[in-house]
C-alpha positions in Angstrom: -99.6 -167.8 15.5 -96.5 -167.9 17.7 -93.2 -168.1 15.8 -91.1 -169.2 18.8 -91.5 -172.8 19.8 -89.7 -175.4 21.9 -88.0 -178.0 19.8 -88.9 -181.6 20.3 -86.4 -183.9 22.1 -85.4 -185.8 18.9 -84.5 -182.6 17.0 -82.7 -181.1 20.0 -80.6 -184.2 20.4 -79.6 -184.2 16.7 -78.6 -180.5 17.0 -76.5 -181.3 20.1 -75.0 -184.2 18.2 -73.6 -181.7 15.6 -71.3 -180.4 18.4 -70.5 -183.6 20.2 -70.3 -186.1 17.4 -68.3 -184.8 14.5 -66.9 -188.1 13.3 -66.4 -191.7 14.5 -63.4 -190.6 16.6 -65.7 -188.3 18.6 -67.9 -191.3 19.5 -64.8 -193.3 20.6 -63.6 -190.4 22.8 -67.0 -189.9 24.5 -67.6 -193.6 25.1 -64.1 -194.5 26.3 -64.0 -191.5 28.6 -67.3 -192.6 30.1 -65.8 -196.0 30.8 -62.8 -194.4 32.6 -65.2 -192.3 34.6 -67.0 -195.5 35.5 -63.7 -196.7 37.2 -63.0 -199.3 34.6 -59.7 -201.1 34.8 -60.0 -202.8 31.4 -61.5 -201.3 28.2 -61.8 -203.1 24.9 -62.6 -201.1 21.7 -63.6 -202.6 18.3 -64.4 -200.5 15.2 -65.4 -201.7 11.8 -65.2 -199.8 8.5 -63.6 -196.8 10.2 -66.6 -196.6 12.6 -69.2 -196.1 10.0 -70.5 -199.7 10.3 -70.0 -200.4 14.0 -68.2 -199.3 17.1 -68.1 -201.4 20.3 -66.7 -200.2 23.7 -66.7 -202.8 26.5 -65.6 -202.1 30.0 -65.5 -203.6 33.5 -66.6 -200.5 35.3 -69.2 -200.0 38.0 -72.1 -200.4 35.5 -75.6 -199.0 35.8 -78.9 -200.4 37.2 -82.0 -200.3 35.0 -83.3 -197.0 36.2 -80.0 -195.2 35.7 -79.5 -196.7 32.3 -82.9 -195.4 31.1 -82.3 -191.9 32.6 -78.8 -191.7 31.1 -80.4 -191.5 27.6 -82.0 -188.2 28.4 -80.2 -184.9 27.7 -78.2 -183.4 30.5 -78.6 -186.5 32.7 -75.3 -187.2 34.5 -74.0 -188.7 37.7 -70.8 -186.6 37.6 -72.0 -183.2 38.8 -75.0 -182.1 40.8 -74.5 -178.4 41.7 -73.0 -175.2 40.5 -70.1 -175.8 42.9 -69.3 -179.0 41.2 -69.1 -177.2 37.8 -66.1 -175.3 39.1 -64.2 -178.4 40.4 -64.8 -180.9 37.6 -62.8 -184.1 38.4 -64.3 -186.4 35.7 -63.8 -186.4 31.9 -67.5 -186.1 31.1 -70.0 -183.9 32.9 -72.5 -182.4 30.5 -74.7 -185.5 30.1 -75.0 -185.0 26.3 -72.9 -187.8 24.9 -75.2 -190.8 25.0 -78.4 -189.1 23.8 -76.5 -187.3 21.1 -74.8 -190.5 19.8 -78.1 -192.4 20.0 -79.9 -189.7 17.9 -77.6 -190.3 14.9 -77.1 -194.1 15.1 -78.5 -197.4 16.2 -77.3 -198.0 19.7 -77.4 -201.0 22.1 -76.4 -200.7 25.7 -75.8 -203.8 27.9 -75.0 -202.9 31.5 -75.0 -204.3 35.0 -73.8 -203.3 38.5 -73.2 -207.0 39.3 -76.3 -207.2 41.4 -79.9 -208.0 40.5 -80.8 -208.3 36.8 -78.7 -206.9 33.9 -80.2 -204.5 31.5 -80.2 -204.3 27.7 -81.4 -201.1 26.0 -81.9 -200.9 22.2 -82.3 -197.4 20.9 -83.5 -196.7 17.3 -85.0 -193.4 16.3 -85.6 -192.3 19.9 -87.5 -195.6 20.5 -86.1 -197.5 23.5 -86.6 -201.2 23.9 -85.7 -202.7 27.4 -84.7 -206.3 27.9 -83.0 -208.4 30.6 -79.3 -209.1 30.1 -76.7 -211.4 31.7 -75.3 -210.4 35.1 -71.9 -209.2 34.1 -70.5 -206.1 35.9 -69.7 -203.4 33.5 -71.1 -201.9 30.3 -71.0 -202.7 26.6 -72.1 -200.1 24.2 -72.6 -200.9 20.5 -73.0 -198.1 18.0 -74.1 -199.2 14.5 -74.7 -197.3 11.2 -73.4 -194.0 12.4 -75.1 -191.0 10.7 -77.6 -193.3 8.9 -80.3 -190.7 9.5 -78.1 -187.6 8.7 -76.8 -188.4 5.1 -75.2 -184.9 4.8 -72.9 -185.7 7.8 -72.2 -189.1 6.5 -71.3 -187.7 3.1 -68.6 -185.4 4.5 -66.7 -188.1 6.4 -63.2 -188.7 4.9 -61.8 -191.9 3.6 -61.4 -194.9 5.8 -57.7 -194.3 5.9 -58.2 -190.7 7.3 -60.9 -191.6 9.7 -58.9 -194.6 11.1 -55.9 -192.2 11.5 -58.1 -190.0 13.7 -59.5 -193.0 15.6 -55.9 -194.2 16.4 -54.9 -190.7 17.4 -57.8 -190.3 19.8 -57.3 -193.8 21.4 -53.5 -193.2 21.7 -53.9 -190.0 23.6 -56.5 -191.5 25.9 -54.1 -194.5 26.6 -51.3 -192.1 27.4 -53.5 -190.0 29.6 -54.5 -193.1 31.6 -51.7 -195.7 31.8 -53.5 -197.1 34.8 -56.2 -198.5 32.5 -55.6 -201.5 30.3 -56.9 -200.6 26.8 -57.2 -203.0 23.9 -57.9 -201.4 20.5 -58.9 -203.3 17.3 -59.7 -202.0 13.8 -61.6 -204.6 11.6 -60.4 -207.3 14.1 -56.8 -206.3 13.7 -55.0 -205.3 16.9 -53.7 -201.8 16.9 -52.2 -201.7 20.4 -52.7 -203.1 23.8 -51.7 -201.5 27.1 -51.2 -203.4 30.3 -52.7 -201.0 32.8 -49.6 -201.1 35.0 -49.5 -197.3 35.2 -46.2 -197.2 33.3 -46.4 -194.3 30.8 -43.1 -195.3 29.1 -44.5 -198.8 28.4 -47.6 -197.2 26.9 -45.4 -195.0 24.6 -43.5 -198.2 23.6 -46.7 -200.1 22.8 -48.0 -197.2 20.6 -45.0 -195.7 19.0 -42.5 -198.5 19.2 -39.4 -199.3 21.4 -37.0 -197.1 19.4 -39.1 -194.0 20.3 -39.4 -195.2 23.9 -35.6 -195.5 24.2 -35.2 -191.9 23.1 -37.5 -190.5 25.8 -36.1 -188.7 28.9 -38.1 -188.8 32.2 -39.3 -185.3 33.2 -41.0 -184.2 36.4 -41.1 -181.2 38.7 -43.5 -180.0 41.4 -44.5 -176.5 42.5 -47.2 -175.3 44.9 -49.7 -175.0 42.1 -49.0 -177.9 39.7 -47.2 -181.2 39.2 -45.7 -182.0 35.8 -44.7 -185.6 34.9 -44.0 -187.3 31.6 -41.3 -187.7 29.0 -39.3 -185.4 26.8 -38.1 -186.8 23.4 -34.4 -186.4 22.6 -33.7 -183.9 19.9 -32.9 -186.6 17.3 -36.6 -187.7 17.3 -38.0 -184.3 16.7 -40.9 -184.3 14.2 -42.0 -182.1 11.3 -45.5 -181.8 12.9 -46.6 -180.2 16.1 -49.1 -183.1 16.7 -46.4 -185.0 18.6 -46.3 -182.4 21.4 -48.9 -184.1 23.6 -50.2 -182.2 26.6 -52.5 -183.8 29.1 -54.3 -181.8 31.8 -55.6 -183.8 34.8 -55.8 -186.9 32.6 -57.6 -185.0 29.8 -56.0 -184.6 26.3 -56.3 -180.8 25.6 -54.7 -178.1 23.5 -53.0 -175.4 25.6 -51.4 -172.8 23.2 -49.2 -171.0 25.7 -47.9 -174.2 27.2 -47.2 -175.8 23.9 -45.4 -172.7 22.7 -43.3 -172.7 25.9 -42.3 -176.3 25.2 -41.3 -175.4 21.6 -39.3 -172.4 22.9 -37.6 -174.5 25.5 -36.4 -176.9 22.8 -35.1 -174.0 20.5 -31.5 -174.7 21.6 -31.8 -178.3 20.6 -33.8 -178.6 17.4 -34.1 -176.5 14.2 -37.0 -174.1 13.9 -38.7 -176.3 11.3 -39.0 -179.2 13.8 -41.3 -179.8 16.7 -40.4 -181.7 19.9 -41.9 -185.1 20.7 -43.1 -184.9 24.3 -45.8 -186.5 26.4 -46.5 -184.4 29.5 -49.3 -184.6 32.1 -50.1 -181.5 34.1 -51.8 -182.1 37.5 -53.4 -178.9 38.4 -55.9 -178.1 41.2 -59.3 -178.7 39.7 -60.5 -175.3 41.1 -57.9 -173.5 38.8 -59.2 -175.2 35.6 -62.2 -174.3 33.5 -62.9 -177.2 31.1 -66.3 -175.9 30.0 -65.1 -173.5 27.3 -65.1 -175.7 24.2 -68.0 -177.8 22.8 -65.7 -180.9 22.5 -63.6 -180.0 25.6 -60.4 -179.8 23.4 -59.3 -176.5 25.0 -59.3 -175.4 28.6 -58.4 -172.3 30.6 -56.6 -172.3 33.8 -55.1 -169.6 36.0 -51.3 -169.3 36.7 -50.6 -170.4 33.1 -47.8 -167.8 32.9 -46.1 -169.3 35.9 -46.2 -172.7 34.3 -44.8 -171.3 31.0 -41.8 -169.8 32.8 -41.2 -173.0 34.8 -41.2 -175.0 31.6 -38.7 -172.6 29.9 -36.4 -173.2 32.8 -36.9 -176.9 33.6 -37.0 -178.5 30.1 -33.5 -177.3 29.0 -32.0 -178.4 32.3 -33.5 -181.9 31.8 -32.3 -182.1 28.2 -28.7 -180.9 28.8 -27.2 -183.7 31.0 -28.5 -186.7 29.1 -28.4 -186.2 25.4 -26.5 -187.7 22.5 -22.9 -187.1 23.4 -22.7 -187.8 27.2 -20.1 -190.5 26.6 -17.7 -188.0 25.0 -16.5 -186.0 28.0 -13.5 -186.5 30.2 -12.3 -184.6 33.2 -9.1 -182.7 33.8 -7.6 -185.6 35.7 -7.5 -187.8 32.5 -5.6 -185.2 30.5 -2.0 -185.7 29.5 0.6 -183.0 30.2 0.7 -181.7 26.7 -3.0 -181.0 26.8 -2.8 -178.7 29.9 -1.5 -175.8 27.8 -4.9 -175.6 26.1 -6.9 -175.6 29.2 -7.0 -171.9 30.1 -10.3 -170.4 29.2 -10.6 -167.1 27.5 -6.8 -166.8 26.9 -5.5 -164.6 24.1 -5.6 -167.3 21.4 -9.2 -168.2 22.2 -10.4 -164.6 22.1 -8.8 -164.3 18.7 -10.6 -167.4 17.5 -13.9 -166.1 18.9 -13.7 -162.8 17.0 -12.5 -164.3 13.7 -14.5 -162.7 10.8 -16.0 -160.0 13.1 -14.3 -157.3 15.0 -16.1 -155.5 17.7 -14.6 -152.7 19.7 -15.7 -151.8 23.2 -15.1 -148.3 24.5 -15.9 -147.9 28.2 -16.8 -144.3 27.7 -19.6 -145.2 25.3 -21.6 -147.0 28.0 -24.5 -144.7 28.6 -27.3 -147.0 30.0 -28.0 -150.3 31.6 -31.3 -152.2 30.9 -32.2 -154.8 33.4 -33.6 -158.1 32.1 -36.8 -159.2 34.0 -36.0 -161.3 37.1 -37.7 -164.4 35.6 -35.2 -164.3 32.7 -32.1 -163.8 34.7 -29.7 -166.7 34.2 -27.2 -165.6 36.9 -27.7 -163.9 40.2 -26.6 -160.3 40.2 -24.2 -159.6 43.0 -23.2 -156.0 42.0 -25.8 -153.8 40.5 -23.4 -151.0 39.5 -22.4 -150.6 35.8 -19.0 -152.3 35.2 -16.8 -152.1 32.3 -16.4 -154.8 29.6 -13.0 -155.8 30.9 -14.2 -156.1 34.5 -17.0 -158.5 33.3 -14.5 -160.5 31.3 -12.3 -161.0 34.4 -15.3 -161.9 36.6 -16.3 -164.7 34.1 -12.7 -165.9 33.9 -12.3 -166.2 37.6 -15.6 -168.0 37.9 -14.9 -170.5 35.1 -11.3 -171.2 36.1 -12.4 -172.0 39.6 -14.6 -174.8 38.3 -13.4 -178.3 37.3 -12.7 -178.0 33.6 -13.2 -180.7 31.0 -11.1 -181.4 28.0 -12.6 -182.7 24.8 -12.1 -186.4 24.2 -12.0 -185.6 20.4 -8.6 -185.2 18.8 -8.7 -182.9 15.8 -7.1 -184.4 12.7 -7.8 -182.1 9.8 -10.1 -179.4 8.4 -12.5 -180.5 5.6 -13.7 -178.0 3.0 -12.6 -175.2 5.3 -15.8 -175.7 7.2 -15.7 -178.9 9.2 -13.2 -180.3 11.7 -12.5 -184.0 11.4 -11.7 -185.7 14.7 -11.2 -189.0 16.4 -11.3 -190.3 19.9 -8.2 -190.1 22.0 -9.0 -193.6 23.2 -8.3 -195.8 20.1 -10.5 -198.6 21.4 -13.6 -196.5 20.8 -13.0 -196.1 17.1 -15.0 -194.1 14.6 -14.6 -190.5 13.8 -16.4 -187.1 14.2 -17.4 -184.2 12.0 -17.6 -180.9 13.8 -19.2 -177.8 12.2 -16.7 -175.1 13.1 -19.2 -172.2 12.8 -21.9 -174.0 14.8 -19.3 -174.9 17.5 -18.1 -171.3 17.9 -21.7 -170.1 17.9 -22.5 -172.3 20.9 -19.3 -171.2 22.7 -20.0 -167.5 22.1 -23.7 -167.8 22.8 -23.1 -169.3 26.3 -20.3 -166.8 26.9 -22.5 -163.8 25.9 -25.5 -165.2 27.8 -23.4 -165.1 30.9 -21.9 -161.7 30.1 -25.2 -160.2 29.4 -27.3 -162.4 31.6 -28.6 -159.6 33.7 -28.1 -156.4 31.8 -27.5 -155.1 28.3 -25.4 -151.9 28.2 -26.2 -149.4 25.5 -24.7 -146.4 23.7 -25.8 -143.7 21.4 -25.2 -144.6 17.7 -22.5 -142.6 16.0 -24.8 -141.8 13.1 -28.5 -141.9 14.3 -30.6 -144.4 12.5 -34.1 -143.4 11.4 -36.7 -146.1 10.7 -39.9 -145.6 8.7 -42.9 -147.8 9.5 -46.0 -148.5 7.5 -49.1 -146.8 8.9 -50.5 -150.2 10.0 -47.2 -150.9 11.8 -47.3 -147.6 13.7 -50.6 -148.8 15.3 -48.8 -152.0 16.4 -45.8 -150.1 17.7 -47.3 -149.6 21.2 -45.6 -148.5 24.3 -45.6 -152.1 25.5 -43.6 -153.1 22.4 -41.2 -150.2 22.8 -40.6 -151.2 26.5 -39.9 -154.8 25.3 -37.3 -153.6 22.7 -35.8 -151.3 25.4 -34.8 -154.5 27.3 -32.8 -155.5 24.2 -30.9 -152.2 24.1 -33.1 -150.4 21.5 -34.8 -147.1 22.4 -36.8 -145.0 20.0 -38.3 -141.5 19.8 -40.8 -140.1 17.3 -39.2 -138.4 14.4 -42.0 -137.2 12.1 -44.9 -139.0 10.5 -44.5 -142.8 10.7 -40.8 -142.3 11.5 -38.7 -143.1 14.6 -35.2 -142.3 15.5 -33.1 -144.9 17.2 -31.5 -143.2 20.2 -29.7 -146.2 21.8 -28.3 -149.5 20.5 -26.4 -152.3 22.3 -22.7 -151.6 22.7 -21.7 -154.9 21.1 -23.4 -154.2 17.8 -21.1 -153.3 14.9 -22.0 -150.1 13.0 -22.5 -152.0 9.7 -25.0 -154.4 11.4 -27.1 -151.9 13.3 -29.8 -151.7 10.6 -30.1 -155.4 10.3 -30.3 -155.9 14.1 -33.0 -153.2 14.4 -35.1 -154.5 11.5 -35.0 -158.1 12.8 -36.1 -157.3 16.3 -38.7 -154.8 15.1 -40.2 -157.4 12.8 -40.4 -159.9 15.7 -41.9 -157.4 18.1 -44.5 -156.0 15.7 -45.7 -159.2 13.9 -45.2 -162.1 16.3 -48.2 -162.1 18.6 -46.5 -164.5 21.0 -43.1 -162.7 21.3 -41.8 -162.0 24.7 -38.6 -160.7 26.4 -37.3 -164.3 26.7 -37.6 -164.9 22.9 -36.2 -161.5 21.9 -33.3 -161.7 24.3 -32.4 -165.2 23.0 -32.6 -163.9 19.4 -30.4 -160.9 20.2 -27.7 -163.0 21.9 -27.8 -165.7 19.2 -27.3 -162.9 16.6 -24.4 -161.5 18.5 -22.8 -165.0 18.9 -23.3 -165.7 15.1 -21.7 -162.4 14.1 -18.7 -163.0 16.4 -18.0 -166.6 15.3 -15.6 -168.2 13.0 -17.3 -168.6 9.7 -17.4 -171.4 7.1 -14.8 -171.2 4.4 -12.2 -169.9 6.8 -9.0 -171.7 7.8 -8.8 -173.2 11.3 -5.5 -174.7 12.4 -5.3 -177.9 14.5 -4.2 -175.9 17.5 -7.2 -173.6 17.1 -9.5 -176.6 16.6 -8.2 -178.2 19.8 -8.9 -175.0 21.8 -12.3 -174.8 20.2 -13.3 -178.3 21.1 -12.0 -177.9 24.7 -14.2 -174.9 25.1 -17.2 -176.6 23.4 -17.2 -179.5 25.8 -17.3 -177.1 28.7 -20.5 -175.6 27.4 -23.8 -176.5 29.1 -25.1 -177.7 25.7 -22.3 -178.8 23.4 -24.7 -180.6 21.1 -26.5 -177.9 19.2 -25.9 -174.3 18.1 -28.3 -171.6 19.4 -30.5 -172.2 16.3 -30.9 -175.9 17.1 -28.6 -177.3 14.4 -26.3 -180.2 15.3 -22.7 -179.4 16.0 -21.1 -182.8 16.1 -22.0 -185.9 14.0 -20.4 -189.2 15.0 -19.7 -192.1 12.7 -19.1 -195.2 14.9 -16.6 -197.9 14.3 -19.4 -200.3 13.7 -20.9 -198.1 11.0 -17.6 -197.8 9.2 -17.0 -201.5 9.3 -20.5 -202.1 8.0 -19.8 -199.8 5.1 -16.6 -201.8 4.2 -18.4 -205.2 4.7 -16.2 -206.1 7.6 -19.0 -207.0 10.1 -20.5 -209.9 8.2 -23.7 -207.9 7.8 
């Protein structure tokens, strides 16, 4: 007797349902996406008992005639693709023709549909038995799914609590609504409204309806276009960063998907603005040529592949910080040179002797021009400044170049007047304009970190000069790490000024280090970058370079528990407000915290509140 046999339709559909229908939220996703593919402008969704009891999706799309409705219940029956060519240019959300038969195989389903012409159709599907009736002539489709998983008790048993399942339902519907702001969506759970969108194609309005107006007010418009893709959406300000990565919402051609490289690029682009423990709140839609995208790589279509992902990653690393810098929390606290009184002018000169002394407090670094033995170019994609002269120049020449560049620009003076130092760590300040009121706390170490970080970024924007260490450092790797220490990783570390040569079994000698590194800190610097290069699968030259310069800035900065005079504080604040990002240190921590006049009066019960 033959052991291999063709499964009957019912069993095949139930197997397919195991991939397509994981939980009630899977049903919602498939049915609502079908409504959007059917050109619906209004979609209403009702679920009861977290979707176990009943799910209803009603739309005003093009509907189906009777013949199409019957065929739609068969596996791999679809109107969305018809040839192999279509599979490589998928423009719809659904295309496999598995959703309806899979859902029908694990539930009791009723479909009421009409094209607006002829007689409407009602299909009742229970245990693969289809009953066909006439229905009212209403253009669109209503699908009712009852008793989900009634015939697969094991699947029903493993559903979570109503609270958890409803959270998943809301998440799915929220992301569909943000992916399609042009569609009006009404969403109800147990007859209680969760959210309603207007369908006016206003993404910010959808965000406000779902997350609230306070979140919507903290979103910054973001868009840019290249030859290969168009990116639109909103970036959340740093102050609404979340503890979970689930608020980084990426939509590709109107489809909610997970794109690891893109989401990592977004997180890296925010690294100057939020701490490492936080994740940005963003909603971005990527319009990419359909021919560049493969959506047929995941059973639930949660992940996609598309070419030129690396180009998109680099573009995000450049564009997101540029968008965040101009319009963040302290835009109102910057005044130009023309508003400065005469006594402030003496503090304006950038990189004068006093400032260089402040920058190096707590860390002395010596530069010997004779020690410069090599020059490592940073990849062109990471260069922050155009290189006009490719020859090796001395440290003093580089200082003078930066001085002349920055002194030729219109300089700004901090609007914050330093008043005192608190706990030898924070500067207390107030506005020069007394009508503004309130006061500020400035973290002196974080402020100097930001100043030095941007200074060193410009100084070492295109090259890192190296020297041979006075006493060669030898590192010993675990045998497993030796396998990871590939030539590619060594080339990556070479860009950061570190070169190695074999020095016995599992040992390497460090033959060059950056010129700025202090002898006592060489080992720490080498160990940190080695750990990142060996064990961070997603590390790249951008991330390593940022870490190296941030480390340099930290070591060279005024520390906590160190005295800072008011004159030094004034110079520090002037320099801080000439930085591109005066709001956060290189590690994402806030530099300035403002207490407004209103907040103070509220504390002292002077506002009547």
